[in-house]
A tleap script that builds the chain and sets N, CA, C and O, in Angstrom:
source leaprc.protein.ff14SB
mol = sequence {
  NMET ALA ARG LYS PRO THR THR ILE ASP GLU
  TYR LEU ALA THR VAL ARG GLY GLU LYS ARG
  ALA ALA LEU ASP LYS LEU ARG LYS THR ILE
  ARG THR VAL VAL PRO GLU ALA GLU GLU CYS
  ILE SER TYR ALA ILE PRO ALA PHE ARG LEU
  HIE GLY LYS VAL VAL ALA GLY PHE PRO ALA
  VAL ARG VAL ALA SER PRO ASN THR CSER
}
set mol.1.N position { -17.977 -30.652 69.167 }
set mol.1.CA position { -17.914 -32.102 69.044 }
set mol.1.C position { -16.553 -32.492 68.478 }
set mol.1.O position { -16.101 -31.917 67.488 }
set mol.2.N position { -15.906 -33.459 69.099 }
set mol.2.CA position { -14.574 -33.880 68.678 }
set mol.2.C position { -14.655 -34.652 67.362 }
set mol.2.O position { -15.589 -35.416 67.116 }
set mol.3.N position { -13.651 -34.427 66.537 }
set mol.3.CA position { -13.564 -35.123 65.259 }
set mol.3.C position { -13.062 -36.542 65.495 }
set mol.3.O position { -12.146 -36.760 66.289 }
set mol.4.N position { -13.662 -37.501 64.805 }
set mol.4.CA position { -13.236 -38.890 64.926 }
set mol.4.C position { -11.904 -39.082 64.215 }
set mol.4.O position { -11.687 -38.508 63.147 }
set mol.5.N position { -11.007 -39.881 64.791 }
set mol.5.CA position { -9.725 -40.150 64.137 }
set mol.5.C position { -9.927 -40.835 62.784 }
set mol.5.O position { -10.810 -41.679 62.623 }
set mol.6.N position { -9.096 -40.456 61.823 }
set mol.6.CA position { -9.161 -41.089 60.505 }
set mol.6.C position { -7.913 -41.927 60.211 }
set mol.6.O position { -7.846 -42.611 59.190 }
set mol.7.N position { -6.925 -41.870 61.113 }
set mol.7.CA position { -5.710 -42.677 60.967 }
set mol.7.C position { -5.377 -43.297 62.323 }
set mol.7.O position { -5.863 -42.848 63.361 }
set mol.8.N position { -4.553 -44.321 62.296 }
set mol.8.CA position { -4.127 -44.937 63.547 }
set mol.8.C position { -3.322 -43.946 64.378 }
set mol.8.O position { -3.466 -43.915 65.600 }
set mol.9.N position { -2.489 -43.148 63.750 }
set mol.9.CA position { -1.716 -42.147 64.497 }
set mol.9.C position { -2.632 -41.177 65.228 }
set mol.9.O position { -2.373 -40.840 66.383 }
set mol.10.N position { -3.696 -40.723 64.579 }
set mol.10.CA position { -4.652 -39.822 65.229 }
set mol.10.C position { -5.340 -40.524 66.400 }
set mol.10.O position { -5.534 -39.921 67.456 }
set mol.11.N position { -5.704 -41.771 66.224 }
set mol.11.CA position { -6.346 -42.537 67.294 }
set mol.11.C position { -5.401 -42.675 68.483 }
set mol.11.O position { -5.783 -42.405 69.622 }
set mol.12.N position { -4.167 -43.096 68.214 }
set mol.12.CA position { -3.214 -43.315 69.297 }
set mol.12.C position { -2.844 -42.023 70.019 }
set mol.12.O position { -2.457 -42.060 71.187 }
set mol.13.N position { -2.955 -40.895 69.348 }
set mol.13.CA position { -2.659 -39.607 69.987 }
set mol.13.C position { -3.623 -39.316 71.135 }
set mol.13.O position { -3.340 -38.461 71.974 }
set mol.14.N position { -4.755 -40.016 71.181 }
set mol.14.CA position { -5.739 -39.804 72.244 }
set mol.14.C position { -5.551 -40.764 73.414 }
set mol.14.O position { -6.268 -40.672 74.410 }
set mol.15.N position { -4.597 -41.681 73.303 }
set mol.15.CA position { -4.380 -42.708 74.322 }
set mol.15.C position { -3.089 -42.401 75.076 }
set mol.15.O position { -2.095 -42.007 74.465 }
set mol.16.N position { -3.095 -42.574 76.380 }
set mol.16.CA position { -1.937 -42.252 77.213 }
set mol.16.C position { -1.464 -43.452 78.038 }
set mol.16.O position { -2.168 -44.453 78.177 }
set mol.17.N position { -0.281 -43.321 78.566 }
set mol.17.CA position { 0.264 -44.250 79.551 }
set mol.17.C position { 0.468 -45.669 79.074 }
set mol.17.O position { 0.896 -45.916 77.946 }
set mol.18.N position { 0.150 -46.598 79.963 }
set mol.18.CA position { 0.375 -48.017 79.686 }
set mol.18.C position { -0.441 -48.514 78.507 }
set mol.18.O position { 0.024 -49.357 77.739 }
set mol.19.N position { -1.663 -47.996 78.357 }
set mol.19.CA position { -2.484 -48.404 77.208 }
set mol.19.C position { -1.800 -48.021 75.908 }
set mol.19.O position { -1.772 -48.810 74.963 }
set mol.20.N position { -1.248 -46.815 75.854 }
set mol.20.CA position { -0.567 -46.360 74.640 }
set mol.20.C position { 0.633 -47.244 74.348 }
set mol.20.O position { 0.836 -47.652 73.204 }
set mol.21.N position { 1.424 -47.545 75.358 }
set mol.21.CA position { 2.603 -48.395 75.166 }
set mol.21.C position { 2.195 -49.777 74.653 }
set mol.21.O position { 2.839 -50.328 73.760 }
set mol.22.N position { 1.131 -50.329 75.219 }
set mol.22.CA position { 0.662 -51.651 74.783 }
set mol.22.C position { 0.168 -51.617 73.339 }
set mol.22.O position { 0.448 -52.534 72.566 }
set mol.23.N position { -0.562 -50.569 72.975 }
set mol.23.CA position { -1.071 -50.461 71.601 }
set mol.23.C position { 0.055 -50.241 70.605 }
set mol.23.O position { 0.017 -50.781 69.500 }
set mol.24.N position { 1.063 -49.451 70.981 }
set mol.24.CA position { 2.219 -49.257 70.101 }
set mol.24.C position { 2.939 -50.582 69.851 }
set mol.24.O position { 3.339 -50.879 68.725 }
set mol.25.N position { 3.101 -51.382 70.922 }
set mol.25.CA position { 3.759 -52.683 70.794 }
set mol.25.C position { 2.941 -53.620 69.909 }
set mol.25.O position { 3.493 -54.314 69.055 }
set mol.26.N position { 1.629 -53.636 70.116 }
set mol.26.CA position { 0.751 -54.484 69.307 }
set mol.26.C position { 0.783 -54.064 67.837 }
set mol.26.O position { 0.827 -54.914 66.948 }
set mol.27.N position { 0.762 -52.772 67.585 }
set mol.27.CA position { 0.832 -52.256 66.203 }
set mol.27.C position { 2.108 -52.729 65.522 }
set mol.27.O position { 2.081 -53.176 64.375 }
set mol.28.N position { 3.215 -52.629 66.230 }
set mol.28.CA position { 4.505 -53.066 65.672 }
set mol.28.C position { 4.490 -54.569 65.392 }
set mol.28.O position { 4.999 -55.017 64.364 }
set mol.29.N position { 3.910 -55.339 66.299 }
set mol.29.CA position { 3.827 -56.788 66.115 }
set mol.29.C position { 2.988 -57.135 64.886 }
set mol.29.O position { 3.383 -57.980 64.082 }
set mol.30.N position { 1.842 -56.491 64.741 }
set mol.30.CA position { 0.984 -56.755 63.587 }
set mol.30.C position { 1.718 -56.398 62.297 }
set mol.30.O position { 1.645 -57.142 61.319 }
set mol.31.N position { 2.421 -55.273 62.285 }
set mol.31.CA position { 3.189 -54.887 61.092 }
set mol.31.C position { 4.248 -55.929 60.751 }
set mol.31.O position { 4.523 -56.175 59.577 }
set mol.32.N position { 4.839 -56.538 61.770 }
set mol.32.CA position { 5.863 -57.562 61.553 }
set mol.32.C position { 5.252 -58.842 60.993 }
set mol.32.O position { 5.810 -59.452 60.080 }
set mol.33.N position { 4.117 -59.247 61.534 }
set mol.33.CA position { 3.466 -60.493 61.130 }
set mol.33.C position { 2.813 -60.374 59.756 }
set mol.33.O position { 2.856 -61.309 58.958 }
set mol.34.N position { 2.210 -59.220 59.489 }
set mol.34.CA position { 1.493 -59.003 58.224 }
set mol.34.C position { 1.978 -57.682 57.601 }
set mol.34.O position { 1.227 -56.707 57.574 }
set mol.35.N position { 3.219 -57.640 57.103 }
set mol.35.CA position { 3.782 -56.380 56.623 }
set mol.35.C position { 3.052 -55.783 55.419 }
set mol.35.O position { 3.134 -54.577 55.186 }
set mol.36.N position { 2.347 -56.604 54.660 }
set mol.36.CA position { 1.654 -56.093 53.479 }
set mol.36.C position { 0.272 -55.519 53.792 }
set mol.36.O position { -0.369 -54.943 52.913 }
set mol.37.N position { -0.192 -55.669 55.027 }
set mol.37.CA position { -1.504 -55.137 55.410 }
set mol.37.C position { -1.446 -53.611 55.496 }
set mol.37.O position { -0.416 -53.034 55.848 }
set mol.38.N position { -2.565 -52.971 55.170 }
set mol.38.CA position { -2.638 -51.514 55.257 }
set mol.38.C position { -3.367 -51.107 56.523 }
set mol.38.O position { -4.324 -51.758 56.942 }
set mol.39.N position { -2.905 -50.025 57.127 }
set mol.39.CA position { -3.550 -49.507 58.321 }
set mol.39.C position { -4.829 -48.781 57.934 }
set mol.39.O position { -4.915 -48.162 56.873 }
set mol.40.N position { -5.834 -48.871 58.823 }
set mol.40.CA position { -7.097 -48.179 58.584 }
set mol.40.C position { -7.820 -47.980 59.906 }
set mol.40.O position { -7.397 -48.486 60.946 }
set mol.41.N position { -8.899 -47.247 59.850 }
set mol.41.CA position { -9.833 -47.159 60.968 }
set mol.41.C position { -11.097 -47.857 60.492 }
set mol.41.O position { -11.666 -47.495 59.462 }
set mol.42.N position { -11.533 -48.859 61.249 }
set mol.42.CA position { -12.723 -49.622 60.896 }
set mol.42.C position { -13.638 -49.667 62.120 }
set mol.42.O position { -13.225 -50.099 63.196 }
set mol.43.N position { -14.867 -49.222 61.951 }
set mol.43.CA position { -15.816 -49.159 63.066 }
set mol.43.C position { -15.233 -48.378 64.240 }
set mol.43.O position { -15.413 -48.752 65.399 }
set mol.44.N position { -14.533 -47.291 63.926 }
set mol.44.CA position { -13.964 -46.357 64.903 }
set mol.44.C position { -12.809 -46.931 65.721 }
set mol.44.O position { -12.452 -46.364 66.753 }
set mol.45.N position { -12.211 -48.058 65.278 }
set mol.45.CA position { -11.040 -48.580 65.970 }
set mol.45.C position { -9.907 -48.777 64.974 }
set mol.45.O position { -10.158 -48.998 63.790 }
set mol.46.N position { -8.659 -48.700 65.440 }
set mol.46.CA position { -7.526 -48.950 64.559 }
set mol.46.C position { -7.528 -50.399 64.088 }
set mol.46.O position { -7.813 -51.317 64.858 }
set mol.47.N position { -7.210 -50.586 62.832 }
set mol.47.CA position { -7.257 -51.937 62.275 }
set mol.47.C position { -6.243 -52.062 61.142 }
set mol.47.O position { -5.651 -51.080 60.695 }
set mol.48.N position { -6.064 -53.294 60.696 }
set mol.48.CA position { -5.221 -53.590 59.538 }
set mol.48.C position { -6.063 -54.361 58.540 }
set mol.48.O position { -6.784 -55.292 58.901 }
set mol.49.N position { -5.964 -53.964 57.287 }
set mol.49.CA position { -6.751 -54.567 56.214 }
set mol.49.C position { -5.797 -55.240 55.232 }
set mol.49.O position { -4.754 -54.690 54.879 }
set mol.50.N position { -6.176 -56.437 54.801 }
set mol.50.CA position { -5.395 -57.183 53.812 }
set mol.50.C position { -6.359 -57.699 52.760 }
set mol.50.O position { -7.321 -58.399 53.077 }
set mol.51.N position { -6.100 -57.353 51.512 }
set mol.51.CA position { -6.963 -57.761 50.400 }
set mol.51.C position { -8.421 -57.370 50.651 }
set mol.51.O position { -9.343 -58.124 50.340 }
set mol.52.N position { -8.609 -56.180 51.219 }
set mol.52.CA position { -9.944 -55.649 51.435 }
set mol.52.C position { -10.667 -56.128 52.685 }
set mol.52.O position { -11.793 -55.707 52.947 }
set mol.53.N position { -10.030 -57.004 53.461 }
set mol.53.CA position { -10.672 -57.529 54.664 }
set mol.53.C position { -9.848 -57.173 55.899 }
set mol.53.O position { -8.618 -57.227 55.875 }
set mol.54.N position { -10.536 -56.811 56.969 }
set mol.54.CA position { -9.857 -56.501 58.224 }
set mol.54.C position { -9.315 -57.800 58.812 }
set mol.54.O position { -10.056 -58.764 59.001 }
set mol.55.N position { -8.002 -57.813 59.100 }
set mol.55.CA position { -7.366 -59.001 59.669 }
set mol.55.C position { -6.988 -58.820 61.131 }
set mol.55.O position { -6.689 -59.797 61.817 }
set mol.56.N position { -6.998 -57.576 61.618 }
set mol.56.CA position { -6.684 -57.311 63.021 }
set mol.56.C position { -7.210 -55.939 63.399 }
set mol.56.O position { -7.193 -55.006 62.597 }
set mol.57.N position { -7.672 -55.835 64.621 }
set mol.57.CA position { -8.106 -54.560 65.162 }
set mol.57.C position { -7.651 -54.466 66.606 }
set mol.57.O position { -7.544 -55.482 67.292 }
set mol.58.N position { -7.378 -53.241 67.078 }
set mol.58.CA position { -6.890 -53.124 68.452 }
set mol.58.C position { -7.386 -51.847 69.124 }
set mol.58.O position { -6.685 -50.835 69.141 }
set mol.59.N position { -8.598 -51.901 69.677 }
set mol.59.CA position { -9.145 -50.733 70.372 }
set mol.59.C position { -8.459 -50.503 71.717 }
set mol.59.O position { -7.879 -51.426 72.289 }
set mol.60.N position { -8.527 -49.275 72.215 }
set mol.60.CA position { -7.933 -48.938 73.511 }
set mol.60.C position { -8.795 -49.414 74.666 }
set mol.60.O position { -8.329 -49.486 75.803 }
set mol.61.N position { -10.052 -49.741 74.382 }
set mol.61.CA position { -10.967 -50.232 75.415 }
set mol.61.C position { -11.529 -51.572 74.977 }
set mol.61.O position { -11.548 -51.886 73.787 }
set mol.62.N position { -11.980 -52.349 75.924 }
set mol.62.CA position { -12.556 -53.653 75.599 }
set mol.62.C position { -13.863 -53.460 74.843 }
set mol.62.O position { -14.725 -52.685 75.258 }
set mol.63.N position { -13.997 -54.159 73.753 }
set mol.63.CA position { -15.227 -54.118 72.952 }
set mol.63.C position { -15.922 -55.459 73.114 }
set mol.63.O position { -15.326 -56.505 72.857 }
set mol.64.N position { -17.161 -55.434 73.533 }
set mol.64.CA position { -17.907 -56.681 73.736 }
set mol.64.C position { -18.146 -57.367 72.405 }
set mol.64.O position { -18.549 -56.735 71.428 }
set mol.65.N position { -17.900 -58.640 72.379 }
set mol.65.CA position { -18.158 -59.449 71.200 }
set mol.65.C position { -19.626 -59.842 71.189 }
set mol.65.O position { -20.201 -60.113 72.243 }
set mol.66.N position { -20.243 -59.879 70.007 }
set mol.66.CA position { -21.647 -60.300 69.966 }
set mol.66.C position { -21.830 -61.749 70.372 }
set mol.66.O position { -22.958 -62.172 70.623 }
set mol.67.N position { -20.745 -62.531 70.445 }
set mol.67.CA position { -20.831 -63.947 70.792 }
set mol.67.C position { -20.597 -64.221 72.265 }
set mol.67.O position { -20.596 -65.378 72.684 }
set mol.68.N position { -20.397 -63.164 73.068 }
set mol.68.CA position { -20.173 -63.361 74.488 }
set mol.68.C position { -21.271 -62.667 75.280 }
set mol.68.O position { -21.945 -61.766 74.781 }
set mol.69.N position { -21.433 -63.093 76.495 }
set mol.69.CA position { -22.457 -62.445 77.326 }
set mol.69.C position { -21.823 -61.697 78.468 }
set mol.69.O position { -22.527 -61.088 79.274 }
savepdb mol mol.pdb
quit
């Protein structure tokens, strides 16, 4: 059984091609907009936390929102 990523770098190491390039760009943008946020893995996706709350997340696949059908 594969080990779940515990860092954003570990998560991104599993992503290839255009998705990886897009996620790298998004990560850089989030760091620029919220430089004081800390990187984390939340609910198995890469995220940024500020003052204990997740302010951004960016999975490699679309995650259905509970508010959409």
